[in-house]
LUMPA-266958 format. One record per residue (C-alpha): residue number from 1; residue in three letters; chain; y, x, z. Coordinates in steps of 0.05 Angstrom, whole numbers, plus 32768, in hexadecimal, padded with zeros to 4 digits. Layout:
<sites>
+-----+--------+--------+------+------+------+
: num : residu : chaine :   yy :   xx :   zz :
+-----+--------+--------+------+------+------+
: NUM :    ALA :      A :    Y :    X :    Z :
...
+-----+--------+--------+------+------+------+
</sites>
This chain:
<sites>
+-----+--------+--------+------+------+------+
: num : residu : chaine :   yy :   xx :   zz :
+-----+--------+--------+------+------+------+
:   1 :    UNK :      A : 8160 : 7DE3 : 8496 :
:   2 :    UNK :      A : 815C : 7E2F : 848E :
:   3 :    UNK :      A : 811E : 7E50 : 84A9 :
:   4 :    UNK :      A : 8107 : 7E98 : 84B4 :
:   5 :    UNK :      A : 80CB : 7EA0 : 8486 :
:   6 :    UNK :      A : 8094 : 7ED6 : 8484 :
:   7 :    UNK :      A : 8076 : 7EDD : 843E :
:   8 :    UNK :      A : 802C : 7EF6 : 843C :
:   9 :    UNK :      A : 800E : 7F06 : 83F7 :
:  10 :    UNK :      A : 7FF3 : 7F42 : 83D9 :
:  11 :    UNK :      A : 8013 : 7F34 : 8396 :
:  12 :    UNK :      A : 8058 : 7F53 : 838A :
:  13 :    UNK :      A : 8067 : 7F20 : 8354 :
:  14 :    UNK :      A : 8057 : 7EE4 : 8383 :
:  15 :    UNK :      A : 807E : 7F02 : 83BB :
:  16 :    UNK :      A : 80BC : 7F08 : 838C :
:  17 :    UNK :      A : 80B4 : 7EC0 : 8374 :
:  18 :    UNK :      A : 80B0 : 7EA8 : 83BB :
:  19 :    UNK :      A : 80EE : 7ED1 : 83CE :
:  20 :    UNK :      A : 8115 : 7EB1 : 8396 :
:  21 :    UNK :      A : 80FB : 7E68 : 83AA :
:  22 :    UNK :      A : 810C : 7E74 : 83F3 :
:  23 :    UNK :      A : 8152 : 7E8F : 83E3 :
:  24 :    UNK :      A : 815F : 7E51 : 83B8 :
:  25 :    UNK :      A : 8149 : 7E29 : 83F5 :
:  26 :    UNK :      A : 817A : 7E55 : 8420 :
:  27 :    UNK :      A : 8140 : 7E6E : 844E :
:  28 :    UNK :      A : 813F : 7EB1 : 846C :
:  29 :    UNK :      A : 8102 : 7EE0 : 8455 :
:  30 :    UNK :      A : 80F8 : 7F05 : 8497 :
:  31 :    UNK :      A : 80BC : 7F31 : 847D :
:  32 :    UNK :      A : 8089 : 7F3B : 8448 :
:  33 :    UNK :      A : 803F : 7F4C : 8455 :
:  34 :    UNK :      A : 8015 : 7F66 : 841E :
:  35 :    UNK :      A : 7FD2 : 7F5C : 8442 :
:  36 :    UNK :      A : 7FB3 : 7F30 : 8479 :
:  37 :    UNK :      A : 7FB5 : 7F67 : 84AE :
:  38 :    UNK :      A : 8002 : 7F6D : 84A2 :
:  39 :    UNK :      A : 800A : 7F22 : 84A0 :
:  40 :    UNK :      A : 7FF1 : 7F1B : 84E9 :
:  41 :    UNK :      A : 8019 : 7F5B : 8501 :
:  42 :    UNK :      A : 805A : 7F43 : 84DF :
:  43 :    UNK :      A : 804F : 7EFC : 84FC :
:  44 :    UNK :      A : 804B : 7F15 : 8543 :
:  45 :    UNK :      A : 8086 : 7F48 : 8537 :
:  46 :    UNK :      A : 80B6 : 7F1B : 8512 :
:  47 :    UNK :      A : 80A8 : 7ED5 : 852F :
:  48 :    UNK :      A : 80B8 : 7EB0 : 84EF :
:  49 :    UNK :      A : 80C0 : 7E62 : 84EC :
:  50 :    UNK :      A : 808B : 7E5D : 84B5 :
:  51 :    UNK :      A : 805C : 7E8D : 8490 :
:  52 :    UNK :      A : 804B : 7E84 : 8445 :
:  53 :    UNK :      A : 8003 : 7EA0 : 8446 :
:  54 :    UNK :      A : 7FD7 : 7EB2 : 840A :
:  55 :    UNK :      A : 7F92 : 7E9E : 8412 :
:  56 :    UNK :      A : 7F74 : 7EDA : 83EC :
:  57 :    UNK :      A : 7F8C : 7F1D : 8409 :
:  58 :    UNK :      A : 7F74 : 7F63 : 841A :
:  59 :    UNK :      A : 7F60 : 7F75 : 8462 :
:  60 :    UNK :      A : 7F5D : 7F2E : 847C :
:  61 :    UNK :      A : 7F58 : 7EF0 : 8454 :
:  62 :    UNK :      A : 7F82 : 7EB1 : 8460 :
:  63 :    UNK :      A : 7F50 : 7E8E : 848B :
:  64 :    UNK :      A : 7F4A : 7ECB : 84B9 :
:  65 :    UNK :      A : 7F97 : 7ED2 : 84BC :
:  66 :    UNK :      A : 7F9F : 7E88 : 84CC :
:  67 :    UNK :      A : 7F6E : 7E8C : 8502 :
:  68 :    UNK :      A : 7F90 : 7ECA : 8524 :
:  69 :    UNK :      A : 7FD5 : 7EAD : 851C :
:  70 :    UNK :      A : 7FC2 : 7E6A : 8539 :
:  71 :    UNK :      A : 7F9E : 7E8F : 8574 :
:  72 :    UNK :      A : 7FE2 : 7EB5 : 8580 :
:  73 :    UNK :      A : 800E : 7E79 : 8573 :
:  74 :    UNK :      A : 7FF1 : 7E33 : 8572 :
:  75 :    UNK :      A : 8032 : 7E16 : 8559 :
:  76 :    UNK :      A : 8034 : 7E46 : 851C :
:  77 :    UNK :      A : 8049 : 7E26 : 84D9 :
:  78 :    UNK :      A : 8018 : 7E43 : 84A3 :
:  79 :    UNK :      A : 8021 : 7E2F : 845C :
:  80 :    UNK :      A : 7FE7 : 7E47 : 8431 :
:  81 :    UNK :      A : 7FF1 : 7E5E : 83EB :
:  82 :    UNK :      A : 7FB5 : 7E5C : 83C0 :
:  83 :    UNK :      A : 7F9E : 7E61 : 8378 :
:  84 :    UNK :      A : 7F5A : 7E49 : 8390 :
:  85 :    UNK :      A : 7F41 : 7E03 : 8385 :
:  86 :    UNK :      A : 7F10 : 7E0F : 83BC :
:  87 :    UNK :      A : 7F1E : 7DD2 : 83E5 :
:  88 :    UNK :      A : 7EED : 7DEA : 841B :
:  89 :    UNK :      A : 7F11 : 7E29 : 8429 :
:  90 :    UNK :      A : 7F54 : 7E06 : 8429 :
:  91 :    UNK :      A : 7F3A : 7DD1 : 8457 :
:  92 :    UNK :      A : 7F1B : 7E08 : 8488 :
:  93 :    UNK :      A : 7F62 : 7E24 : 848E :
:  94 :    UNK :      A : 7F81 : 7DE2 : 8499 :
:  95 :    UNK :      A : 7F4B : 7DD6 : 84CF :
:  96 :    UNK :      A : 7F5B : 7E15 : 84EF :
:  97 :    UNK :      A : 7FA6 : 7E05 : 84F5 :
:  98 :    UNK :      A : 7FC9 : 7E11 : 84B4 :
:  99 :    UNK :      A : 7FFF : 7DDF : 84A7 :
: 100 :    UNK :      A : 7FF7 : 7DD3 : 845C :
: 101 :    UNK :      A : 7FED : 7DF5 : 8419 :
: 102 :    UNK :      A : 8010 : 7DFE : 83D7 :
: 103 :    UNK :      A : 7FE3 : 7E0A : 8399 :
: 104 :    UNK :      A : 7FF2 : 7E43 : 8366 :
: 105 :    UNK :      A : 8013 : 7E3E : 8336 :
: 106 :    UNK :      A : 804A : 7E1D : 8360 :
: 107 :    UNK :      A : 808E : 7E09 : 8351 :
: 108 :    UNK :      A : 80CF : 7E10 : 8377 :
: 109 :    UNK :      A : 80D3 : 7DC6 : 838E :
: 110 :    UNK :      A : 8089 : 7DC4 : 83A9 :
: 111 :    UNK :      A : 8096 : 7E03 : 83D4 :
: 112 :    UNK :      A : 80DA : 7DEC : 83EB :
: 113 :    UNK :      A : 80C4 : 7DA4 : 83F8 :
: 114 :    UNK :      A : 8089 : 7DBA : 8420 :
: 115 :    UNK :      A : 80B2 : 7DEA : 844D :
: 116 :    UNK :      A : 80E7 : 7DB6 : 8457 :
: 117 :    UNK :      A : 80B4 : 7D7E : 846A :
: 118 :    UNK :      A : 8091 : 7DB1 : 849F :
: 119 :    UNK :      A : 80D4 : 7DC6 : 84BC :
: 120 :    UNK :      A : 80ED : 7D7E : 84C3 :
: 121 :    UNK :      A : 80AD : 7D69 : 84E7 :
: 122 :    UNK :      A : 80A9 : 7D84 : 852C :
: 123 :    UNK :      A : 8061 : 7D6E : 852C :
: 124 :    UNK :      A : 804D : 7D9A : 84F7 :
: 125 :    UNK :      A : 801F : 7D69 : 84D7 :
: 126 :    UNK :      A : 7FDE : 7D8F : 84C5 :
: 127 :    UNK :      A : 7FC0 : 7D5C : 8495 :
: 128 :    UNK :      A : 7FF5 : 7D5A : 845E :
: 129 :    UNK :      A : 7FF8 : 7D85 : 841D :
: 130 :    UNK :      A : 802B : 7D86 : 83EA :
: 131 :    UNK :      A : 8016 : 7DA0 : 83A4 :
+-----+--------+--------+------+------+------+
</sites>
């Protein structure tokens, strides 16, 4: 199942890796945000099926972006990307409406399996995570 995906990460290298992973999964990258403010703006403009959202970004952090996107679209599919082991921050984002998370360093299969699971679930189960 192909999806329109927005990538939001301040790292050029991570965005490039995610582009490669998504192209292997035959997904369409509709935009790339380099900070949290852009992530919210691009989400509203591009209406993606899913956003891959880095937790630690300039302007607005992942929690703030999650809150703003969910306020705009309560059915948004948000996959957090984090190098942090801070389960409290991750849990806060999940509580605010993020769908799941992938820990860095990630591999192709963990990212694609996570996306596939979300797209196949119309419920957007908010309690699962795939590492």
